[in-house]
N, C-alpha and C positions, 0 to 999 in steps of 0.2 A: 725721415719716418721713424717713429719709435717702435720698439719691439715689445711684445708682452713678455715679461719675465715670469716664469712659473713660480708660484708661491707655495711653500711647504708649510705644514702645520707646526706650530710651536706647542700648543696645548689644546685639549678638548675638555669640555664639561658636559656630562650627560645627565639628562633629567627624564623621568618617566612622565609622559604626557598622555592625553586621551588618544588611544589607538596606537601607541608606540613610543619610541624614545626620541627625544629632542636633543640635538647637539649644538653647542656653541663652540666654534673653532676660532682660535687666534692663530694667525699666520706669522711666519718669521719676519715678514715685511708688510708694510701697509698701515693705514690709519683706521681700519675697520676690522671688526671680527665678523663672523658669518654664522647665521643660525639656519638650521634645517632639520628635517626628519631623517631618521635612520631607515632607509628603504632597502638596504641589502642585508645579507647575513654575515658580513665581514666588517668588523669595526674600522679597520684601516681604509677599506673601500668607501665606507660611509663618510669618514673624515675627509677623504680626498674629494668626494662628490659635493659635500657641504662647502668645502673651501672653494670649489670651482663654480657651483651653481646656487649656493645659499643666499639668503637675503642679508643685506648689510645690517650689522648690529653694532651699537656704540662700543668702541674699544675700551673706554674707561669703565663701562659697566661690566664688560666681559672679564676684565682683570680682577673684579671683586668676587667673581664666582669661584666656588671650590673646583680645583683642577682634578679631573678624573684620570687623565693620562697626559704625560709630557713627552715631547719628541725632541731628539737631539737636532742641532743645527746642521 
């Protein structure tokens, strides 16, 4: 049986969207980035939430976006 390995954020790109901020998060591991809305008032909590529950986003496209914040490995 395989175990889920927790993924941590490598970088996030923030954009202003209709009704709030949209984040595109690239994880330290994996072949997808994740996109989602900022629903909390804490940026790091938003990043963790998007990484866990966000919709899959093409990694190659996410790597072309300007980075708003980088995280250490």
